[in-house]
N, C-alpha and C positions, 0 to 999 in steps of 0.2 A: 190449551188452545184447541178448539173444535177442528177435527180434520176436514179437508175439502169434501170428502164424501159425505160426512155428517152435515156439513152446511148445505150442500146440494140437497140431500134428502129431506133437510128441515124447510128448504125453499120449495121443494116440490110439494110437500105436504101443506105449506101455507098457501100455495097457488091452487092446489086441488080442492081446498076447502071452499074457495070462492067459485061457485057454480056458473054464475052469470058471467059471460064473457066480457061485457061492458064494465062490471064491477071490477073484473081482473085486470083490465087495461087501466082503469082508474087507480087501482092499487100500484101498478107500475109506473104510472105518471106521478103519483105521490113519491115514489122513490126518487124519480128524477128531480122533482121540485126540492127534496130534502138534500140532494147532493150539491156540493160546493161548486162543482164544475171547475173550469180551467180559467186561468188569467188570459187576457187578449195575446199576451207574448208567446202563449202556448198553442193558440189557435192559428197554426201555419200549416202549410201544405204538407210538411215532413209528416205531421201527425194526423192528417186529414184520412178519412175513411171514404173511399170512392164507391160508387154505385147506389148512394142513398139520395132520396130527394132533398132532404135537409142537409145543412152543414153538420158534419160529425166529426169529432177528433178523438183520438185515443193516444193517451202518453203513457208508455211503459216505463218502468224503472226496476232496477235490481238493487237490493240492499241486503248484505250478509247472506247471499244464496237464495233469497226469497224474491219473487216477483211481485210488483205492485203496479196497479192500473188505475188511471184516472180518465174519465170521458166527460165530454160535453157536446151539446148539440143545440141548435136554435129551435128545435121541436121538442116539446115536453115528452112525447111518447118515445121518441128515439133516445132522448137522454135518459129516460127511465130504464129502457131495456139495457143500454150501454152501461149505466150505473149499476144495474142489478148484477151484470156479468162482472164488471170491475169489483164490486163489493165481494162477490162470491170468490173470485180467484186471487185477489189480492192477499199478500201475506203468506203465500204457500210456495213450496219448492217446485221447480220446474218439473221434477219427476211427478209430484202429486197432480199438477196440472195436466200433464199429458195423459194421465189415466182417465180424466174426467172430461168427456166429449160435451162441448157447449150446445149440441143439439138436442140435449135433454129437454129443453123448453118446448119443442114441437111435440113431445110425448105427453106433456102436460095440457096441451090444447091452448098454448099462449099465442103461437105464431099463425094460427090459421085465420085470424081476423085481421091480420096485417095486409097492407098493400104489397104486391110483389117487390117494389123498390124498398119499402121498409124491412121486409124479410131478408132482402138481399144486404142491406146494411147491417142488420143484426148477424148475419152470417159472416160478414166481412169482420166485424168485432171480433167474434169467436175465432176466426182464422188468425187474426193479428194477435189475439192473446196466446194462442198455441204456438204461433211462429216465434214470438218473443221467448217463450219458455223454452222452445228448442234451441234458440241462440244461447241462452243462459246456461242450459245444461250442457252444452258443448263447449263452453269457454272455460 
């Protein structure tokens, strides 16, 4: 299995190849479209991410010491970003997750073209992923 660092580096390479910011966002939207999302039973306040214009949910889970994340949103761009982070971090140990800061997306030039509310939602997803990893690490 690929390490989280290797997955992040591959993702950064994939995003860096796409020079046009609109094409990069279209790529991220496609990630959201291909994501299964969540059932209505999981689209509840407990999993809702605050601070985003659209409805956004993130459901964390732990299995055999690994963290798994699933997200959904009623906006495809938001679902795409959240799914991208969920796909990246899922299946890894909390220790690995805590070493890779989700803010790396800003370094690739992905977040600059988002509205402040969408950026805030993306930041909240990253913080929730890290927060859950800390909980699992300390249990």
